[in-house]
N, C-alpha and C positions, 0 to 999 in steps of 0.2 A: 584509841582501842582499849576497850576494857575486856578482861578474860573472865570467864566462869568456867572453873574447873569442875567437871561434872565426875563424881566418882560413886558408883554403887557398891555396896558392901554387904557381906552376909557372914557372919561368924569368922571374921578376919583380924580381931581386936589387935593382938600382939604386933603384927606387921602393919596393919592401918595406922597405929600410933607413930611408926616411923615414916610412914608414906606423909602423913599430915604434917609432922614437924618438919620434914624437908620441905614442904611446900611453904612453910611460914618462915624459911630462911632465903627466900627468893631475893636475887639482887637486880634492880632494874637500873640500868644507866641514866644519868642525869637527864640526858637528851632523848630518852625512851620515848616511843608514841604509845606505850602501855601506860594509860592513864591510872590503871590499879588492876586488881583483881580479886575474886571472891573464890572460896572453895566450896562447893555444894555437895554434901555427903548426903547420899540416900540410903539410909538402912532399909535393906529388903527383908525385914523380919527376924533381924539376928537374935539368938538366944544365948549370947555369951557375954553379956553386959556391955555390947558396944555402946547403946544409947545412954546407959548410966554413966559411962566413962566419958563419953563426949559431952554430957551436961556437966560433969563435975569438974573438967578442965577446960571449960569454955572461955575462960580468961586467958589461957595460955594459947588459944587457937583463934585469934581475933578474926582471921579470914573465912573461919568455916560458918556455914550455915547448914544446919541440920534439918533434913526432913525424913518422914517415916513413911512406910507403906507395908501392907501384908507381905507375904513371901509370894511374889509375882514374877521374879526372875530379873536379869540385867536389862532386858529390852525395855521392860515396864519403868523400871528405876531410871534407867538414862534418859527416857522420855519425861518423866516427872521431873530430872532434873534440868532438861533442857527448858521445861515449861515454866520453871521457877527462876531460871538464870535471869540475871540483871544485865550481862554483859552482851556485847555484839558479837563476840568470839568465844566459841566453845571449845575447851580443851578435855579430851576424854583420857582418863588413864583408869587402871585398874587399882583396886584398894591394896594390892601386894606389891606396888610400884613405888621405889624410893628413887626421889630425882635429886638432880644437882642444882647448885644455887642459881646458875645461869640458864636453867631450864626454859622459863616462860620468855626471857629475852631473846633466846635462840629461836623458838617458834615466831616469834613477833617479827625478827630480822629476816627469816627465811619466807614468811607470808608476804612481806613488803617487797622483798627482791624478787619473789615468784611473779607477783603482780606487774611489776616494772618490765621484767624480762618477757612476760607475756602479753603486756598491754591489756590484761583482764584480770577481775579478782575470783574468776572462776576455778578456784584451787584450793587445796588443803594441805597442810604440812604433816609429815609422817617422822617421827623421831626416832631414835636408835633404842631398841630394847635388849638389854644384856641379861640373861638368865644367871641367876646365882643361888647357891645353897648356903651362903655365908649370912645368918641371921645378924650376928655381931656388927658385921661392917660389909654390909651388901654393897656398896660402891668400890670396893676394893679389886672387884671381879673384872678382868680383862674382856675384851671382846672376843668371842669364838666363832669358827666357821659355823657351827649350829646355831648362832644367833641371828643368822641371816635370814631375813625375810622377804618374800617377793609378793607380798598380800598387798592389794590396791587400797583397800580401806579397813584397816583394823583398830579397834578401841583401846589398844593397850596403850598408845602414846600419839595422838593426832590432834592437830588444831584445825578448825573450819569455822567460817562465818555462820552464825546463827541461822541467817536468812536461808542458807542453803539446805539445812537440815529440814527447815519448816517447808521449804518448797518440795523437797523429796518425799516428805511425808513421815519423817522421823523411822523409828524402829519399829518392825511387825511384831506386835506383842503374842503373835501365835509361836513364836519362838520361844516357848518356855523352858524346853530342855536344853541341853548343853550344846552350844555351837551354831556357827552361820549367821546369827542376827546381824552381826556388823558388816559381813562381807555382802550379804544381800542388799543392806541399805546402800552399799558401794557400788552395787549393779546401776541401782536408781540414780546415784550422784553422777555415775559416768555418762547416764543417758542425758544428764543435764549438761554434761560437757565439762566437768570439773577435772582438773589434771591434778596429779599425785606430785608433789614437790618434796623430795627426800631432805631431812634436817637432821643430819648425824650429830650436829652439836646439842640438840636437845635429847639428853641421856636419861634413859629411866632403867633402873636395876630391878627386874622381875624376881622377887624371892620366890623360892619354894622349897620346902624341906627336902633334905638328901633322900634319893629313891630308897625304898625299902620293899621287901615282899609284901608287907601288910598293906601298902598301897595298891596293890594289883587288882583287887576286886572292884575297888571305886574306878580306877583308870579303865578296866574293862566297862563298867557300867557308862563312863563317859563316852566311849567309843561306839557303844551301841545306840546312845542316846545322840550322838552328832550324826550317825547313820540316818537316825528317823528324822532329825531335823534337815539333813543333806536332801532328802526327798521332798520335804516341803520347800526348800530352796529350789529345787528343780522343778516342783509344780508351777512356782511362780515364774521361773525364768526357764523355760525347756530350751536351753541351747547346749552346744557342744562344750562351750568354755565351762559352764556348771558342771556337766556330767565329769570334766576333768578334775575340777575343784573337789567335787565330794567322792571322787574315786568310783564313779558308776560306769566304768567302761570294761571291757573284756581285759584290755590290757592290765588294769588295776587287779582284777580276779585272777588272772593267770601269775603275775607278779608275786602277789602276796600269797597265792596258793602255792607256787613252786618255793618260796622263800621258807615258808612255814611247813613245807612238805603235807600240804592238804590238812594242815591244821594240828600235824603230830608234834611240831615244835610249839609247844603252848606253855601256859603258866605252870602246869605240873612237870613237865619233861624238862623245862629249862631251869626250875627252880634251883637245883644244886649249883649249877654254872653262875646264876644271878648272885646267889648268897655268896659264892666264892670271890666274885668280883667285888661285892660290897664288903666282904670282911677284908680285902685287900685294898681298900681306900678307892675303889673305882666305881662308885654309884652312878655316874653320868653314863659310863660306858655300859654298865648293866641296863640302864634305861632305853639306851640306844638299840641294844640287842632286844630288851622286851617290846619295842615298837615292831618287830616282826610279827608277833602274834598279836599286838594291840591293833595294828591295822588290817588283819585278818579279820579279826573281830569288827571293825569298822566296816570293812567291804561286805562281809556277812550281814551286817545290820542294816547297810544301805538297801541289799536286794531283798532282805526280808520285808522291809517296810514298804520297799517298791511293789512287791508281790502283793502285799495286803492292801496297798491303795488300789491297785488293779481290780481287786475283787469286789470293791465298792463301788 
C-alpha cells in the first residue's frame, strides 16, 4: 500500500505549513503494510506566497510534490492531485488540517480491518476531525459534541483506493462555488457499493480563526453559494435524501424561519449579543448562535437558486 495524500490549497500558507510539517512526522510501524507515502499539494492559484514558500523549503518537505493550477476550485484541484498521484490509496485532507504522527498508519489499519470484516475492498475510511481555534498548538483541542459528523464521504479526512475514485468519475468540476462536491461524489461511491468505515484513531485538527463579526459577510456569502451548489447537487441526484442534505424541504424552511423570526434575528440585530459573547471569550457559542441566521440565508439561497433554475 502506497499513500498519496492530496491537499488542495488556496491562500492558507500559515496553517498549510503546520499541516505539511505534521505529515513529515508520520510514524509507520516496522511491520506496516504502508510501503511509503507522498504528499501532493495542488496550489489553486494562491496569491499569498504559498508557491514561493514551498519551493524555498522543498528540502525540509521531502514527501511533498507541488502542482499548480489557475483558481478553478477544490474539485478541480483534487482531480488534478488524483491524476498525478503515484499511490494506490488516496488520502484527502484540507490544507488547514494538522494530523497526529499515527495518522496514516491508523488509516492503513482501518482499511485492512474493514476489508477483512466485509470480505471486500469496497470501502473507505473516515477519520476524526476536531475543530480548533488554537493556532499555536492545534492538537491540544479535545473532541467536542459539535465535532461529530454524520457525513458519508467528506474530504476533510478520508482514505480510499484510487481505483474507486476513477471508477466513480472523480469530482464534478461544475461545483466551483462553496460546498457539496465531496458529498456528491459520495452518492456515486455509494452507488458502487462502497461502505464507510469510521477510523477515530486517524485524528486531524481542523484549524480556523476564532469567530469575529468581521467574518460574517464571508460566512453569509458561503451559505448563499452552498445553496446554489446544493441545487446543482439535487439536479444530479433528485432524491429525498439529497433534499434533506441541502435543506430544501418545508421543514427546514419552517425551522430556520421560526428560529430566525422570519429573518428578523440576523447579523444586524444579533450583533450586540454576538460581540458580548466574543468579548467574554465565548466565540464558539457566538458562532453557534450566528448559525441561526446563516442557515436561514442558506435555505433562502437554495430556494432562490431552485426558482432561478426552474425559469430556464
